[in-house]
N, C-alpha and C positions, 0 to 999 in steps of 0.2 A: 553305534547305532543300527540296527538292522534297516534297510533300503526297503520304500514301500513298494510292494508289489504292483509292476502296471495290470492293466484292465486286460484279462485274457483274450487271445484273437477270438474264441467262440461267442465269446459275450459282444464284443464289437460286431461281430458278422450278425449276428441274432440281432444287437439294438437296430443296427442298418437296414436289416429286411423290415423290421416291424414300424420304425419314423420314415423310412423313403420308400422303399421296393415295395412294400405289401398296403402302403397307406392308400385309402378312397381319393385323396386327393391327388390330382395330375400335375406331376412334376419333372421339368427336363433343367438341366444343370449345362451351363457353358462357361466357356473358359472367356478369356477378356477378348479373344477374335470373335467371338461367337461359333465356334464351333462346340458340337454337341457332346459333351463326356460322361454324361449320366441321364438315363429316362427311365422313368419307374414304370411296372406294369399299368396301371390305371391311364397313362398318357398313351401307353403303346397301343393299348385296347381300344382308345377315344380316337387317334386317327386311321388306326389299322396298318401297323407298322410291324415289321421283325425288328429286335433290338439293333443285329446287324446291318439293317437298313438306315438306321439311324445314327447312331454311336460314329463320330469321326466325320458328319458333314455339318458345316453349316446351315446355321438355322436360317438363313436367309433362301434357301434350296425349298423351304416349308410353307413359304409364303410368295403369295402374287408378287408379280414383277412390280408392278406398281407401288406397292405397299412397303418394300424394301427399305426404301429412304427414310420411310415413316419407323419401320422397327429399327434402323440404325439412330435413329433421333432419340428414340427411348432407351437405348443402351448407352448413349452417349449422357441423354438427362441423368439416368440413374448411376452411372457411376459418380456422378456428382453429387446427387441427393440421397443416394441411398435405395429410393423404393416409389417405384409407381404401381398403382393399384384399379384393379376392375375398368382397365381399358377395353372398349368392344373394338375387337380384330378378325381378323378370318385369317384360318390355316389350310393347308392343303391335306387332305387326306388318302391314304394311298390308291383310292378307289378313282383317282382324278375329280374328286368334288371340291368342295369347300365346305367349311363348318364354321360357324358364327362361334365365337366364344368371348370370355372377359377375361383379358390377358393380365396378369400382376408379375412384377419383376421387381428383384430384389437383389441388393449388390451383394457380393459373397465378398468379405476384406480379409485381408493379413493381419498380421500383429502391428505392422506399421499403417493401417488405416488406407492403405490402398487397395483399389477391388482389384481381386484374382478371376474374379469372374460371377456370373448370376445365376439366380435360379428364379425359373418360371413355373408359374402356376395356372393351369388352363381351367377356367369353371365353364360349363355348360350354361348356354342362355337360354331361355324359354322366352315365349312369345311377348308376354308383358312387361317381362323385364327389362328389353330393349328400350321400350318408350318411356318407361320409369324414369331412367336417369335424365330426361330433358322434364320430367314431371313434378315440378316445385311442392305439389298439392299430395303428390304419392304417399308418404308415408301417413299423412293424416287420415288417407280413404282406405290406407290397406287392409284393415280388419275386416270393413265391408265389403271391400273386393273380393277378398279372398274366399270371404263366406261362399258368394256366389259364383266364382269360378271353380271352388271345389265342387258345389252341388253341380256343373255342369258337367266336370270330369265325370264323377259320381256314376250320374244318370246316362251319360254317354257310354260308360263302359259297363253298367248294368244291362241297357238297351243291347247293345253289341252281343255281350255275352249270350243273351237270353235267344237272342233271332239266330245265331250261328248254328245250336242244333236242326233247328228246324229246316231252314237252308241246305243242311248237307243231306238231309233225308229228302228234299225234294230235288238235287242234284244226282245222288246216288240213285232214286228211283228212276229218273229220264235217263239216266245212263244206260240202265241195265234194259228199259222198254225200247232203245232205240239200239241197242248193242243186238235185240233179237232177230232183228230182218224181216220180220212177218207182219206189219204194219201197212196199213192203206197209207199213199202217199200223202191224203190230207192229215192224217191223223200224225202222220211224222213230221211233218212242216210245222203243226201247232205245237207238238213237242219238244223239237228246235227252238221254236221261240221261246216257250215255258226255262229251258234249258240256257238260253242266252240272256235271260233277265236275271235268272237266279244268279247265273255266276257273276252280273254285272252287279246285283246285290250283295254277295257275297264279298267283292270287291270294296263295295263301300264299308260294310261291316268290317273289314280288315283295316281299312283306312281311320276309321272312326275309333277302333281299338289306338291302332298305332298314336294317332292325337293323342287319346288319352293319357299313353304310359309316357309318352315323352316329348311329344310336340316338336320333334326336331326330324328338319327337313335334310334331304341327303341333295347339296346342291352340285351342280354340273353343269357345264355347255351346252344348253341346247336353243332352238330356235322358238318364238312366240308363234311363229306364223306354222312352225309342225303342231303347235298346240293347237292353236284356230283351227285348221285344217281338221286334224282329227275327232275335235270336238262338235264341228259342223256336220263332219259325216256322219257322228252318231245322233245328232238332234234331228237330221234332214230326213232320217227314216220313219221317226215318228212324225214328219209334218205332212206326209204325202197327201194325205186326204185332207187335209185342212185347206185355209186360204193365207196360209203366210209363205212369206219367201223371204231366203237368208242370202244376201248379198253380201261378198265378200270384197274386201280394200285394202288387200295386203301389200305393204309397203315392203323396201328392199330394208330391211335393219339387220344389225351384229346379233350375235348370240348374246345371251346372259347367262348367269348363273341360276340354275332353279332346278325345282324338284319336278318332272313330269307328272308324275303319280299323283302328286296333290293340285296340282294345277290344272291337270284334266279334268281332277271331281270339280273345280273352282268354277272354271270357264263355263262346263256341261251344266252345272247349278245355274249360273248367271244366265244362260242362252234358255232353260227351261224357265227362268222366270220370267224372262221378255216374250216369250211363246205364251204363259198363262197372265201376260198381261194385255195380249192383244185380242183372247179371247176368239170366239168364235165368230166373229165380225173379220178376223182377220189383221193383216196388215205388213209393215216388214221389219224385218232386224237385218242392222248392218254390223259387220264384224271389222274393224279397220286396226290396222298397227301402223307404229309409225315412232318418230323419235320427236318427243314432245318438246325437248330442249336437248342440248348436245350433252352426251354421257346419260343419257334415259330413254328408255324404250318402253312403250306404251301401246296395249291392248283395250282397244273400246268396244263396246256394245251396246249399240244403239238402239231403241223401238222406238215406234210412235203411237204406244197406246194410250192407254186412261192416264197415266204419269200418276203421282201423289201428291198429296197436301203436306205444305211445311211442316204440321205439327207429326207427323207422320215419318218424313224424313230424319227429323232430331231424335227419334228412335230406332230408326231402323239397324241399326248394326249393334242392338242392345240383346243379351241372350233371352230367346223365348218369348220376343216382342215378334208377333205376326199380324199380317192382315189375312191370311188366307184361312179358311173355314178348317183345314185338312194341314195345316203347316206347323212343323214344330219350334220354328223361331232360332232355329240353330244355323242354317245357311248362311248368310252373311255374316254373321256373329264370326263362324268358322275360318268364312273367306278373310277375313281380315287378321286372324291369327295368323294364317297362313301366310298373308301378304307380309306381315311385321316380320316371319320366320324369314323372308327373303330379302330382308330388309330394304322392303318395298311399300307401298303406300295402294290403299282401295279410295278411291272417290265416285260419290254417287250425284247426277244431278238431274231434276226432275221437275216436270211443270205440270198442274192439271190439265189435261186433255190433249197434251202435248206429247208426251212419251218420257221418256228414261233413258240416260245414257251412264253406262257402270266404266269408269277407267282403272285400269291395273298399271300402274309403272314401275319399272324395275332399272336399280341404278348402279348394279352391280354388272358389267357389261364384261363377257368373257376375251 
């Protein structure tokens, strides 16, 4: 009887590439001790490492020190049960930032049924998915909600693309005129003002485009005090001729994992909202930081303006809802999305005639 031919090595290699290495899913394979033995291209691209900087190292080196015990507990549980799916977790990237993921682990068992290792699958988390895990009614509302959020993303992307080209023309023209060196001092000052504002608008457009494409923040250790100082500096220049004062009450707080690019936009928008609420009569804005409770750092922006009615408060975070004549209704909605990306929260307290306080709380301390 003729012996059956084994699978050719070339076929095995081709199968390995298509099923594992070239797969869109992000896979990491560990041995029983947690040492990385295989990692595919999609996982390397997500975490930003080269293969030689991952293979041979223990998976514990790629998570926060305080999360190591939790990861070890997962591996021990999976060795018994066989699988764990979609657990929210954080991994360290090559850029010294952290990225939020859904982690699934499957035991790789030998012929005797004993675990020989583990396969980790890393799935990206989008803003609403994180909170949805705790919402028992999420799947009932998903069709309605998906339609609304898709519309927001499409409109954001269309708006950003359409405004990008005119901004480029404005910036190019002002740069050429400023480079001529033959302008009166007053004209130069005006053009520099146009250039600064066009650059800021361009950064906002980039933020909108980035958010509409992925919604993924790159978190790294930063100080909320630095965010507050930067945004206060930006808003103060536009309030020089107004009757509005900005008071700082910045406490000694530890650094937290955040994305300064996104947070600067959120905090500046909140400061601008506070200034608009005060109106021409003026008033005071207080920017304070501190620890609301152990393990949580907060940044609070308070104004003593006109405040909001309870009916307005109930809808304030809905997309397209606005009380401003020229408002887009996306500012607070996007602020909440960004805070969800940081595993944080945003709360708003307001009373008619007394003012408004917005608090951003971060739980991931560096």
